[in-house]
C-alpha positions as CSV (number, residue, x, y, z in Angstrom):
1,M,55.2,33.7,99.8
2,Y,57.0,37.1,99.6
3,H,55.1,38.0,96.5
4,L,54.2,36.5,93.2
5,P,56.8,37.3,90.5
6,V,55.2,39.4,87.8
7,L,55.7,38.5,84.1
8,L,57.9,35.6,85.2
9,A,58.1,33.5,82.1
10,E,58.3,36.5,79.8
11,S,61.2,38.2,81.7
12,I,63.2,34.9,82.0
13,E,62.7,34.3,78.3
14,G,63.7,37.9,77.6
15,L,67.1,37.3,79.4
16,N,68.0,34.6,76.9
17,I,70.0,32.8,79.6
18,K,73.3,31.0,78.8
19,P,74.0,28.3,81.4
20,E,77.6,29.5,81.8
21,G,76.7,33.2,81.9
22,L,76.8,35.9,84.5
23,Y,73.5,37.5,85.5
24,V,72.2,40.2,87.9
25,D,68.8,40.5,89.5
26,V,69.0,44.0,90.9
27,T,65.6,43.7,92.7
28,F,66.0,40.4,94.5
29,G,63.0,40.7,96.8
30,G,61.5,37.3,97.5
31,G,63.8,35.6,94.9
32,G,61.1,34.5,92.6
33,H,62.7,35.7,89.4
34,S,66.2,34.8,90.7
35,M,65.2,31.2,91.4
36,Q,64.2,30.8,87.7
37,I,67.4,32.3,86.5
38,L,69.4,30.0,88.8
39,N,67.5,27.0,87.6
40,Q,69.0,27.6,84.1
41,L,72.6,28.1,85.2
42,T,75.3,25.4,85.3
43,S,78.7,27.0,85.7
44,G,77.2,30.5,85.5
45,H,76.7,32.9,88.5
46,L,73.9,35.1,89.7
47,Y,74.2,38.3,91.8
48,G,71.1,39.4,93.6
49,F,70.9,43.1,94.8
50,D,68.4,44.4,97.3
51,Q,68.6,47.2,99.9
52,D,65.6,45.9,101.9
53,K,66.8,43.9,105.0
54,D,63.8,41.6,104.7
55,A,64.9,40.5,101.3
56,E,68.3,39.2,102.7
57,T,66.4,36.5,104.6
58,N,65.4,35.0,101.3
59,A,68.9,34.7,99.9
60,F,69.8,31.3,98.5
61,D,72.5,29.0,100.0
62,D,74.0,28.1,96.6
63,V,77.6,28.4,95.3
64,R,76.2,30.0,92.1
65,F,74.5,32.8,94.0
66,T,75.8,36.0,95.7
67,F,73.5,38.3,97.6
68,V,74.6,42.0,97.6
69,P,72.7,44.1,100.3
70,Q,72.8,47.3,98.3
71,N,70.7,49.7,96.2
72,F,71.1,49.0,92.5
73,K,72.4,52.6,91.9
74,Y,75.7,51.1,93.1
75,L,75.5,48.2,90.6
76,R,78.9,48.8,88.8
77,N,80.9,49.5,92.0
78,F,79.7,46.3,93.8
79,L,80.1,44.1,90.8
80,L,83.7,45.3,90.5
81,L,84.1,44.6,94.2
82,H,83.2,40.9,93.3
83,G,85.6,41.0,90.4
84,V,82.9,41.3,87.8
85,K,83.4,43.8,84.9
86,K,80.8,42.4,82.4
87,V,77.6,40.4,82.6
88,D,75.3,38.6,80.2
89,G,72.0,39.8,81.6
90,I,70.4,42.3,84.0
91,L,66.9,42.1,85.4
92,A,65.0,44.8,87.3
93,D,61.5,44.4,88.6
94,L,60.8,48.0,89.8
95,G,58.4,49.4,92.3
96,V,57.2,47.9,95.7
97,S,56.8,44.3,96.4
98,S,53.5,42.9,97.7
99,H,55.4,42.0,100.9
100,Q,56.3,45.6,101.4
101,F,52.7,46.7,100.8
102,D,51.5,44.1,103.3
103,V,53.8,45.3,106.2
104,A,51.8,48.1,107.8
105,D,54.8,49.6,109.6
106,K,56.4,50.5,106.3
107,G,53.6,52.8,105.4
108,F,53.4,51.9,101.7
109,S,49.8,50.7,101.8
110,T,46.6,52.8,101.7
111,R,44.8,49.8,103.3
112,F,46.6,49.7,106.7
113,E,47.2,52.2,109.4
114,G,51.0,52.6,109.8
115,K,53.7,55.1,110.3
116,L,54.3,57.4,107.3
117,D,57.7,55.8,106.6
118,M,57.9,54.5,103.0
119,R,61.7,54.0,103.1
120,M,63.1,51.1,101.1
121,D,66.3,51.6,103.0
122,Q,65.9,52.1,106.7
123,N,69.2,54.1,106.8
124,N,67.6,56.8,104.7
125,P,67.0,59.8,107.0
126,L,64.0,61.1,104.8
127,T,60.6,59.6,105.6
128,A,57.2,60.3,104.2
129,A,56.2,61.9,107.5
130,L,59.1,64.4,107.1
131,V,58.0,65.2,103.6
132,I,54.4,65.8,104.7
133,N,55.2,67.7,107.9
134,S,58.2,69.8,106.9
135,Y,58.1,70.5,103.1
136,A,57.1,74.0,102.1
137,E,53.7,74.1,100.4
138,E,55.2,74.8,97.0
139,N,57.6,71.9,97.3
140,L,54.9,69.6,98.5
141,S,52.7,70.6,95.6
142,S,55.6,69.9,93.2
143,V,56.1,66.4,94.6
144,L,52.4,65.6,94.2
145,W,52.2,67.0,90.7
146,K,55.5,65.6,89.3
147,F,55.5,62.1,90.9
148,G,51.7,61.6,91.5
149,E,50.5,63.3,88.4
150,L,47.7,64.8,90.5
151,P,45.9,67.7,88.7
152,N,44.8,69.2,92.0
153,A,48.2,69.0,93.6
154,R,48.3,72.6,94.6
155,R,45.0,72.5,96.4
156,M,45.9,69.2,98.1
157,A,49.2,70.7,99.3
158,Q,47.4,73.7,100.8
159,T,45.0,71.3,102.6
160,I,47.9,69.3,104.0
161,V,49.8,72.4,105.2
162,S,46.6,73.7,106.9
163,A,46.0,70.3,108.6
164,R,49.5,69.9,109.9
165,S,49.4,73.3,111.5
166,N,46.7,72.0,113.8
167,K,48.5,68.7,114.6
168,P,51.3,66.7,113.0
169,I,50.4,64.0,110.4
170,H,52.1,60.9,111.6
171,T,50.2,57.9,110.1
172,T,48.8,56.8,106.8
173,F,45.3,57.2,108.2
174,D,46.1,60.7,109.5
175,L,47.1,61.6,105.9
176,K,43.9,60.0,104.4
177,E,41.8,62.0,106.9
178,A,43.7,65.3,106.1
179,I,43.0,65.0,102.4
180,R,39.6,63.4,102.6
181,K,37.8,66.3,100.8
182,H,40.0,65.7,97.8
183,L,39.1,62.0,97.5
184,P,36.1,61.6,95.1
185,R,33.8,58.8,96.3
186,N,34.2,56.7,93.1
187,K,38.0,57.4,92.7
188,E,39.2,57.4,96.3
189,N,41.6,54.5,95.9
190,K,43.0,55.7,92.7
191,V,43.8,59.2,94.0
192,L,45.2,57.8,97.3
193,A,47.5,55.5,95.3
194,Q,48.7,58.5,93.3
195,V,49.5,60.4,96.6
196,F,51.3,57.5,98.1
197,Q,53.2,56.9,94.9
198,A,54.4,60.5,94.9
199,L,55.6,60.3,98.5
200,R,57.3,57.0,97.9
201,I,59.2,58.2,94.8
202,E,60.3,61.4,96.7
203,V,61.4,59.5,99.8
204,N,63.4,56.9,97.9
205,Q,64.5,59.2,95.0
206,E,63.3,56.4,92.7
207,L,63.5,58.2,89.4
208,N,67.0,59.5,90.1
209,V,68.1,56.0,91.3
210,L,66.6,54.4,88.2
211,E,68.4,56.9,85.9
212,L,71.7,56.2,87.7
213,F,71.1,52.5,87.2
214,L,70.2,52.7,83.6
215,N,73.2,54.8,82.8
216,Q,75.4,51.9,84.0
217,C,73.8,49.0,82.2
218,A,75.0,49.4,78.6
219,G,78.6,49.6,79.9
220,L,78.2,46.4,82.0
221,L,76.6,44.2,79.4
222,N,78.5,41.9,77.0
223,P,77.5,42.2,73.3
224,G,74.3,40.2,73.0
225,G,73.6,40.6,76.7
226,R,70.1,41.5,77.7
227,L,68.6,44.3,79.8
228,V,65.1,43.3,81.1
229,V,63.0,45.8,83.0
230,I,59.5,45.6,84.5
231,S,58.0,49.0,85.4
232,Y,54.7,49.9,87.0
233,H,53.9,53.5,86.2
234,S,54.3,55.8,83.3
235,L,57.2,57.9,84.8
236,E,59.4,54.7,85.2
237,D,58.4,53.3,81.9
238,R,59.2,56.5,80.0
239,L,62.7,56.5,81.4
240,V,63.2,52.8,80.6
241,K,61.8,53.2,77.1
242,N,64.1,56.2,76.4
243,F,67.2,54.4,77.5
244,M,66.5,51.3,75.5
245,K,65.7,53.5,72.4
246,S,68.7,55.8,72.7
247,G,70.9,55.1,75.6
248,N,70.0,58.3,77.4
249,A,67.2,59.7,79.6
250,Q,65.9,62.1,77.0
251,G,65.4,59.4,74.3
252,E,67.5,61.4,71.8
253,I,69.2,59.0,69.3
254,E,72.7,60.1,68.5
255,K,74.2,59.2,65.1
256,D,77.8,58.8,63.9
257,F,79.3,60.7,60.9
258,F,77.7,58.3,58.5
259,G,74.2,58.6,60.1
260,N,74.3,55.3,61.9
261,D,72.2,55.0,65.0
262,L,74.5,54.9,68.1
263,S,71.9,53.5,70.5
264,P,73.6,50.7,72.5
265,Y,70.5,48.5,72.3
266,R,68.5,46.5,69.8
267,L,64.9,46.4,70.9
268,I,63.6,42.8,71.3
269,S,60.0,44.0,71.4
270,R,58.9,47.3,69.8
271,R,56.1,47.6,72.3
272,A,56.1,47.0,76.0
273,I,55.0,43.4,76.9
274,V,52.0,43.2,79.3
275,A,50.6,40.5,81.5
276,S,48.1,38.0,80.1
277,E,44.4,38.1,81.2
278,E,45.1,34.9,83.2
279,E,48.0,36.5,85.1
280,T,46.1,39.7,85.9
281,E,43.3,37.6,87.4
282,Q,45.7,35.7,89.6
283,N,47.9,38.7,90.5
284,S,46.4,42.2,90.5
285,R,49.9,43.8,90.8
286,S,50.6,42.6,87.2
287,R,47.8,44.8,85.7
288,S,50.0,47.9,85.5
289,A,53.3,46.0,84.6
290,R,55.2,46.9,81.5
291,L,58.1,44.7,80.4
292,R,60.8,46.1,78.0
293,I,63.8,44.1,76.7
294,G,67.0,45.5,75.1
295,E,69.9,43.5,73.7
296,K,73.4,45.1,73.8
297,K,74.6,45.7,70.2
């Protein structure tokens, strides 16, 4: 299986699916969430977006389904291309799929030796190797601090720059070796995960893309339509939380002349929904998952 869909029942319930409605799964992947949406549609239609070529092989042969091989930052444009101006629900399962982690060549995993690639879209000219080998020390430190939330980002950047001056850092194991002295024995995997997360976010401009996507959602949803987003780290979750609370990245609620809240969404759950103990035992990826649901006012 491509990967186990995280918070599957909770996210499908959160969409509040109408059998005749129009829905979008902007992170199609293995189609796990999409399959459940499709199961509840009669005359409705589902659009699945994914920029990963591997995901396209999972597309359904079903008249109620359309696969769109694009990054979800282009959501509005490509829905318009298919004649769709408004939808009844949008689902996003952010982050990297288990499948991508398990393909060594993509360089997402700390477990396997592979090229320092980390591109979701193979047409992207920027790779993790380019970031590691060509970014100035100050810029590299900024990436590790902002996107990996690493307290020793500056010292780690110095170490990387020193190591690459001896020989280029080409693979995931080259990188691990270069920063070994910054990996505490009991926290090695945690720190490595933070480093890899930082590089992945920089390569794919994930937070910029997420903000572009979230900016489009309120305008695309019909009144009563639902936005359902699963995020996996605090940087993503903060953005999602702010947009659902206020309709903007800053989380600042605007009010009209009469003092009424102008936020486009009604929160379905005040707090983020997390995976059950049973699910976290079956699927370790679900441990860090946070699900938020907003209904278009």
